[in-house]
N, C-alpha and C positions, 0 to 999 in steps of 0.2 A: 192188208193194205190199209184198212180203216184204222187199225191200231197205230200204224206208222204215221198217218195223217194227224191223228189225235196227239201223238207225242210231239210232232213238229209244231202243231198249233200251241200246245202247252209250253213248249220251250220258247217260242216266240213271244207269248204273253208274259212269261216270267222275265225275259230280257227287257221287254218294254217297261215293266214295273221297276226293275233294278236300275234302269237308266236315270230315274228321277231321284235316286238316293244321293245324299250329301255326305261327303267324307269329312270327318272332323280334322282340323289341322293337327299336325304332329307336335309333340312337346319339344321345347328347345333342347338342343343337344348339350351334353356337358361341355363346358368350355365356351359356350355361346356368349358373345358379348353384345349387350343391348346398346343400340344406337338409335334413340328416339327420333332425332331430326335428320337422320341419314346423311350426315355430313362427313362421315368417315372417321370421326373421333368417338370412341366409346363414351357413354354417359359418365362413366367413372372418372374420366380425365377431361371431359368437355367443360369449358368455362362458360359456355352459352348453350345449355342443353336443348332449348326450344328454338334456337336459331332466329331470335327476334331482334338481335343487335344489342341487347342489354345483358351484361354479365350476370351470372347467377347470384352473386353476392349482393347485387343491387336490385334484382328482379323479385317482385313480390310473389310471382307465380312462375318459377323457373321451368315448369313443364308445359305451360300453356303459351303457344306462339302468338295468340291474338291479344294478350293483355300484358301491359308493362308495369 
């Protein structure tokens, strides 16, 4: 009986410890298309990558939405 209680306590302690673990994000899948501003147009074809209203060719920093 004591052995069983010790096993239950040990399992409960290990579950409490594992609940604080952080899982790393998965790597992008092959064929994944990056869309930095989440406007539905992949960055490869997006004429305004940061969605700040200035086209990339005139934007000094095309990946920063806060600066024009």
